[in-house]
N, C-alpha and C positions, 0 to 999 in steps of 0.2 A: 293686417294691423301694422302700423308704423313700428319699425324695429326699436326705436328709442323708447316708445311707449311700453313695449313688451319688457324691455330691460328695467324700466322704472317700476312697472308692476311687480316684477320678480324681486327687485331690491326691497320694495316696500313690504312684501310678504315675508322675506327673510328677516327684516328688521323686527317684524311683529311676532316672529317665531311661528308663523302660521303655514300649514301645509295643506290647507283645505282645498280640495279640487273644486268644490262649489264656488269658493271665492274667486278662483282663477276663471272659471266659466262665467261668472257674473261680470268680471272685469272685461272679458272679451265681448260679451253681449252688449255691454254699455259703451263699447268703443266709439270714440268720436269719429266723424268723417275724416277720411284721409285727405290731406291737403296736397293738391297737385299744382305745380307751378309751370306755366308755359312761357318760355322765352320767345319773344317776338320782336319785330323790328319797327321802329318809329318813335315819335315823341309821345310820351304818355299824356293822354288828355287830362284836362283839369276842369272840365265843365260838369262833372258829376254823372254823366250819362253811362260811363263805363261801370262805375260802382253800382248804379241802379240796375243795369242789365245783369251784372254778375250775381246780385242778390236773387233775382228771378231764376237765372240759369242754375245757380247752386241748389236751389230748392229741388229742381228736377234731378240734378246729378246726385244729390244725397239719396233721393228716393230710388234712383236707377242703379247706382253703383257705390253708395255710401262714400262719396267723394265730393270735394269742393275744389274749384279752380281759381287760381290767381294768375295774373299776368306780370311778367317781368320784361321791361322794355330796354332794348339797346337803342339809344337815341341816335339821331342822324349825325350829330357832331362827332367826328372821328370814329364813325361806326365800324370801319374795317378793323381798326386796332382793337377797339373795345369788344367787338364780337369774339374775335379769336382769343383774346386774353380771358374773357369770361368762360369760354368753353373748356379751356385747359387749366382753369383755376382750381379744380377739385371741389367746386361748390356743390354740395349735396342737397341744396335747397332748390335746384332746378331739375325738373323731370323731363318735360317735353322741350325739344329744341327746334326752332324754325331753321331750315337750311335750304340749300340749293346747290347744284353742281356747277352752275355757270356764274354765279355772283356771290355765293355765300360759303365757298370753300368746303363743300360737303366732303369731297374725296380726301382733301388734306386732313380735315379733322377726324374723319373715320380712321385714316391710317395712323393718326397720332393717338388714337384711343379715346377720343372724346365721346364717341357714340357707342351704345351698347349693341352688340350683334343680336339680331332678332331671328330666332329660330322659327321654322314653319309652324311647329306645334304651339309656340308662344303666341304667334300672330293669329292662328286659327282659333285658339282658346280665348284670347283677350281682345282681339280686334277682328272678329269673324267676318263682319260685313266688309270691312276694308280689304281683308285678305281675299274674299271671294271676288270683289269687283276688280282689283288689280290683277288677280290671277287669271280671270276670264279674259282680260285685255292682253295678257302675256307680257306684262311690264315689270315683273319682279327682277328680271335680269338687268334692268337699268339701275338697280339699287345695290348691286353686289360688287364687292372688291374681288381681287384675284383669289382670296381664300374661300370664295363661294358663299360667304355670309351676306344676308340682307342687313343694311345699315340704316335705312329710312324708308318711309312710305311716300310714294310720289303723288303729286297733284296731277293726275293723269286723266281726269274726267271733267275738265273744265276748259271751255273755249276762250282763248284770249290771244292778243298780240301785244308784245312789249317791245316792238321795234320802234326806235326813236325817230323824232323829226321835229319840225317847227309847227307850232300853232300860230296862226296869224289871222288878221282881220280881212275877210273878204270884201267888206265895204271899202276899206282903205286901198286894198289891192286893185279894186275896180277903178277907183279914182286915180290910181297910179298908172292905169293904162293896161291892166291885165284883163283879158276877156273873161267874163263871168267871175272875176276876182280869183282866178285859179293860177297859182304859181307851181310849175312842174319841173323846174330845174334849179339846182342849188344856187348857181351863180346869179340867177335872175332875182334873188333877194336883194342884190345890190340896188337895182332900180326901185324896189319897194322901200328899202331902207332910206334911200335918198329922198323919196317922196315924203316919208314920215318925218324925216329931219327937217325938210323945208316947210311942211304944212301943219305939223302938230307940235308946236313949241313946248308944250307941257309934257310930251312923251318922249322917252328914248325909243329909237327904232327897235333895238333889242336890249332890254335891260336884263343883263345876265350877271350872276353873282358867283364869285369864288373860282377856285381852280377847276377847270374842266377843259374839254377839247372838242366840243361840239362843232365849232367852226372849222375844225380840221377833219374829223371823222365823217361829218356829213358830206363834205366835198369828196373825200377819198372813196367812200363807199359807192358813190354814184358815178365815179369816173374810172374805176378799176374793177378787176374781178378778184381782188383780195377778199378773203373771208376769214374773219377773226376766229382763232382757236379759243374757245371758251374754257374757263376754269384755270387758266394760267395767267397769273397777274404779277405785275411788278409795281407794288404800291397800288395806286389808283388806275393803272394803265394795263391794257392787254397787249403785250409787246410782240406776240407771234401770230402770224397768219399763214394760211396756204393760199393758193389761187384756184379758182374754179377750173382753170385750164391745166392745172398741175396739182391735184388735190392731195397728194401724199408727199409733197416736198415742203418742209417748213421754211418760212421766210419771215420778213417783217417789213411792213410799210414804213416803219421808222428808219429802216436801214437801206431799203432798196427802192429804186425808181425815183421819178420826179414828182409824183402826186403830192407828197407831203410839202414839197417846195411850192408847188402851185397853190395848194391850200393855204399855206402861210402867206403867200403874196396876196391872196384874196383877203385874208384876215387883216393884213396891214392896210389894204385899201379901205376896209370897213372901219378900222380904227381911225384912219385919217378923216373919214367922213364924220366920225363921231357917233357911230352906231351904238356904242355902249358908254357908260360913264367912265371917266378917266381912271377912277380907282376901283374898277370892276373886280379886280383880283382880290381885293380886300373887303369888298362889299358883302354884307351878310343879310341884306333885306329879303323880304318875301316877294320875289318877282311874280309868282303866280297871282297873288293878291293885286299886284300892280297891273297885271294884264286885265284882271276883272275890273279894275278901277279906270281903265283907259289910259294908263300912264306908260304903257309900252306896246310896241307894235307886234312883238313876237314873244313867245315863250317856248321852252323846249322840254319835251318829255315823250311818252310813248302813246301808241294807239289806244290802249286801254284807258288811259287817263282822258284822252280826247273824247272817246265815245261815251264815257260814264260820268264825266265831270265838266269838261271844258265847254262843250256845246250848250249844256243846260245853264251853267252859270253865266256864260257870256250873253246868252239870249236874255237872261233875267236881269243882269247887271249892266249890260251894254246893248240895249235893244237895237236891232238892225245891224249889229256888227258882223253878222254872217260868218261865224268862226270857221276856219279852214284848217286842214292838216296836210303838210307836205312831209313825207317820210324819207329818211335817208335811203338812197338806192332806188328811189321811185323811177328815175329815168332809165335805169338799166336792169331792174329786177334783182339787184344784189342785196337781198335780205332773206332772213330765215323765218320759218315758223317757230313758235316757242317749243322748246323741248319739254318732255313730261316731268323733268326734275328741275325745271325753273323754280318750282316751289316744292318743298318736301318737308316731312316732319320726322325727326329722329328722337330717340330716347337717350337721355344723358347716361353715360356709363356710370356716373356718380349717383344716379337716382336711387333713393331708398325704397321707392315703390314703383318699379318699372311696369309690373303687370297692371297695376291700377292706372298708371299713366296711359297705357295702351287702351284700357277700357274707356277712359275719359275721351281720348282722341276719337275712338270709334263712335262714341255717342254724339260728339259734336259734328263729326263728318257725315254721319248716316241717319241721325234722328232729325226729321225736318223741323220740329219745334225748337230743338236745341240749336240747330243750324241757323234758323231765322233769328233767334235771340242773339246768338254770338256775332252774326254778320250784320244784322240790321237793328237790333235793339228791341225795345218793348213796343208791341203794337199799340197804336193809339197815342203813344208819346213820342217815339222816335220815327215811326212810320205808320202809314195806314194802307190798307188794301182796298182799292176802289171796287165798285160792283163788277167792273170788267176784268178784275183780277190783276190789275196793274198796281205796282207798289208806288205810292206817292208819299209826300211828307206833310206833316201837319201845317196848318196855316202859320206863317211867320218863321218857319224853319230856315236856318241859314247854315249851310254845310261848313262854312268857314269857322263857325264858333260852336256849333251844336253837334258835330259829328261824333259817332261812337268810337271810331279809330281803334278797333281791335286789330285791324290789319291782318286778317286771316287770309294769308296767301299760300297756305300750306296743305290744303285739302278741300278746296271748293268743288262743288258738284253741279254740273249743268242741270240735273233733274230737279234741284231745289231752287235754282236761281229764278226769281220772278222777273217778268218784264217790269221796267221802271220808267216813270215819267222823266227821270233824269237821263235816260239813254238817248243818244243822238237819234233823230228820226231816220238818218241814213246809216245807222249802225250796221244793219244786215248787209246793205249794199257795199259798205266799205270792207267788211269782213270777207264778202264774196270776192271783191277785187283783190284783196291780199291773198286769199286762198288760190286764186288763179295764177298768181305770179311767184309767191314765196317759195323758197327752196326748203327742202327738208335738211336739217342740220345733220351732216354725215358722221359726226364723231361722238354721238351720245354715249357710246360704251368705251370710248378711249380714255384710259386713266394714265395721266402723266406722272412719272416718278419724279416728284419735285424735291425730294429730300436732299439729293446730291447737288441741286442747283439753287437752293434757297439763298445762299449767300450771294450768288451772282444776280439773282432776281432782285434782291434787296439793293445791291449796288446799282443795277440798272434803274431801279425806282428812283434812286437819288439823282441820277443823270436826267431822267425823263422829267422829274418834278422841277428841275432847274430850267429846262428848256421849253417843254410843251405848253405850260400856261402862258409864257411870254410869246410863243408863236401863236397861240390861240387868240391872244388879244392884240396881235400885230405890233408888238413893242420892239422888234428888231428892225433896224434900218435896212439890213441886208439879210432877208430870210434865208437865201441860199447859203450864205456863209455860215449862218447860225446852225442850219441843218447839218452842214458838213462838219462843223465843230462838234455838234452833239453826237454824230455818228462816230467820230474818232474816239470820243469818250466812252461810248457804249462798247466799241470794240476793245478798248483798253481794260474795261472792267469784266470782260469775259463773255460778251454777247455770243461769239461763235461757239464757245464751249457749251453754253446753255442751248443754243440752237441744235448742236450736234446731239446732245443728250435727248432732247425732245424728238429729234429725227429718228433716233434709234427706237424710241417708244412707238412712234407711229409706223415705222417699218415693221416691227414685230406684230403690232396690232393688225395692220393691213395684210401682212403675209398669212397670219393665222386665219383670216377670213377670205383668203383667195382673191384679194383686191389688187395685189401687185406681185 
């Protein structure tokens, strides 16, 4: 029972001067369903499909656990700041928290007390199916801090790749002179972009929006053996790497070598060609929709988006476009498989009903009918299952305006995932190709002590946000001089101190495991 409700019942009984045990028993028996709120990422949908689904799902959750579920969205505008502020706000109206160790600050927030430690007994009692599956896979150690406590439940039974790259049009690439419309080297996009600029006056070669660094990281990943250290961020940037050739020495491609300079020179060339709009840094349009509309020759995101959305939508909205995917590091195999804590679910330390929150999570993750409702909506309205068992959409369905958007990236299960008509026909082939080349991320259990270097990371974020977007969009006349100036400023705000601190952490971690 909700603790506030217990107090209210007790207060009411005292006010009435009643000590009747039967009255208390009656109050408990008639207790309303416990409301559990799940914090998730994304823009809250406004098409009514979420509410319709939750009505159906909550009928089941009330019957199964006397609970109801609500969703609280951290929207994409300034999501990094808003996410961390929310988690440390003391808000006891949030129970389940979407998290990840590589992009959603799971370790930092666990260390700061945002997540409730989850005992084995608590998990076995209130999330028994999740406990058994993760335990059988031997993955609970991936969710523990140095204190030995479990702080979240991993999404460790779902196949996906979230390595980034370019989506582009194979039909245009073929016309631009690429055999079979295939582009396999980052710098070859220059030729493609030049062709789009010359032959498709209504389209930008690459309509890209806002501060990002894809034009830099895409080049550097494919031309070096730098491998980014996940979970250490300076604002929007991951400032520290190791090298495959020297995996236990901390460095930074922002500070070392010529790859960043070469990438910035290429970005300047693209800017001079007119690859993106002049005000790209301040543009906030939906470039994905522009790709679907034939108004841009390229879009950037990851493999999972390509095989589950891009191919289907481009074939429907731009027939004959032959959508293709080039992924960063394709030319040299410098990319990783997803880690099992790329998605995870924690319980807020402020939750008033943590046991019930675990029960709800366990039911969504492990009950197939709940799972299908939460991920795909109402059968017959949001999706249909064909006679061959493949998931399809009702006639007239448009994913751009009618999607459910629960964004459940925190506990998906391969065993419940249906084949979908929206899956790329070559999905399995692409996954097999990636499996054959992708590296296992070697630092899944490395926890960086960031508390001592947070001010330095914040100062580094200020420097990087000043230079990287301008380098990305080719706005410096002399990229080499700009990079040298940026490096001087990073050194001045304490880069080497932060690097040394992280080096001490990786030294201790590697030594404890007999790696060095």
